[in-house]
C-alpha positions in Angstrom: -13.4 42.2 -10.6 -15.6 42.8 -7.6 -16.0 46.5 -6.5 -16.3 46.4 -2.7 -16.3 50.1 -1.8 -16.0 53.6 -3.2 -15.5 56.6 -1.1 -14.0 60.1 -1.4 -12.9 62.6 1.2 -11.2 66.0 1.5 -7.6 66.0 2.8 -6.8 68.2 5.8 -3.6 70.0 6.6 -1.3 68.0 8.9 1.2 70.8 9.1 0.6 74.4 8.5 3.1 74.6 5.7 1.6 71.8 3.6 -1.0 72.0 0.9 -3.2 68.9 1.6 -6.3 71.1 2.0 -6.2 71.7 -1.8 -6.7 68.0 -2.6 -9.3 65.3 -2.4 -8.8 61.5 -2.4 -11.1 59.1 -4.0 -10.5 55.4 -3.1 -11.9 52.2 -4.7 -11.5 48.9 -2.9 -11.9 45.9 -5.2 -11.1 42.2 -5.4 -9.3 40.9 -8.4 -7.9 37.4 -8.8 -8.7 36.7 -5.2 -6.7 39.6 -3.9 -8.1 42.8 -2.3 -6.7 45.9 -3.7 -7.2 49.6 -3.2 -6.7 52.4 -5.8 -6.3 55.8 -4.4 -6.8 58.8 -6.8 -5.5 62.1 -5.5 -6.8 65.1 -7.4 -7.2 68.9 -7.1 -10.2 69.8 -5.0 -11.1 72.6 -7.3 -12.3 70.0 -9.8 -15.2 69.3 -7.5 -16.5 72.8 -8.2 -16.5 72.0 -11.9 -17.9 68.5 -11.8 -20.7 69.4 -14.2 -18.0 70.0 -16.9 -16.9 66.3 -16.6 -20.3 64.7 -16.0 -24.0 65.2 -16.9 -24.9 65.5 -13.3 -26.3 68.9 -12.3 -25.8 68.8 -8.4 -23.6 67.4 -5.8 -24.5 65.0 -4.2 -25.0 63.4 -7.5 -27.5 60.7 -6.4 -28.5 58.5 -3.4 -27.7 54.8 -3.0 -29.6 53.2 -0.2 -29.4 55.8 2.6 -26.0 57.1 1.4 -25.5 60.3 -0.6 -23.0 59.9 -3.4 -20.8 62.8 -4.2 -18.4 63.5 -7.1 -15.4 62.7 -4.9 -16.9 59.2 -4.4 -17.0 58.3 -8.1 -13.7 59.7 -9.3 -11.6 56.7 -8.3 -14.2 54.2 -9.7 -14.4 56.0 -13.1 -10.6 56.2 -13.4 -10.2 52.5 -12.6 -12.9 51.4 -15.1 -11.7 53.7 -17.8 -8.0 52.8 -17.5 -7.5 49.1 -16.7 -3.8 49.7 -16.3 -4.6 51.4 -13.0 -5.3 47.9 -11.6 -1.6 47.5 -11.3 -1.1 50.7 -9.4 -2.0 51.8 -5.8 -1.9 55.6 -6.3 -2.8 58.0 -9.1 -2.3 61.8 -9.1 -4.4 64.0 -11.3 -3.7 67.7 -11.5 -5.0 68.5 -15.0 -8.6 69.1 -15.9 -7.9 67.7 -19.3 -6.7 64.4 -17.8 -9.7 64.1 -15.5 -12.1 64.9 -18.3 -10.5 62.2 -20.4 -11.6 59.5 -17.9 -15.2 60.8 -17.9 -15.3 61.0 -21.7 -17.6 58.3 -23.1 -18.2 56.9 -19.6 -21.7 55.5 -19.0 -22.8 57.5 -16.0 -26.2 55.8 -16.0 -24.6 52.7 -14.5 -23.2 54.5 -11.5 -26.4 54.4 -9.3 -26.7 50.7 -10.0 -23.1 50.1 -9.0 -23.5 52.0 -5.7 -26.8 50.4 -5.0 -25.2 47.0 -5.3 -22.3 48.0 -3.1 -24.6 49.4 -0.4 -27.1 46.6 -0.5 -25.2 43.5 -1.6 -21.7 44.3 -0.4 -20.2 44.6 -3.9 -20.7 45.0 -7.6 -19.3 42.5 -10.1 -17.6 44.1 -13.2 -17.6 41.9 -16.3 
């Protein structure tokens, strides 16, 4: 699998009676078996405020890769994809529980993240073995 891009963003209200502004989306674009796929993870924005309960990082942005600042919302989709290989068969995942989000970060090697994002920024992708 080749990770091509990871990005996260805050949703904005499209209509005044919707709740999009309570959520973030983290997307991972990757190539597997010659096909480009995108996994989109929608999660409660409040979790961004508690990122240090899920990770060992102490500030957001978490780190820099090239000239890009990497935020918590940029890594969520990647962590979910790598920790749950079944997500390769899905396009969308919704996480509304702190416990569920924490389970993806449990035992995840965060020290690899800067290397992954550096490769994406500088080489156009990162090969996952």
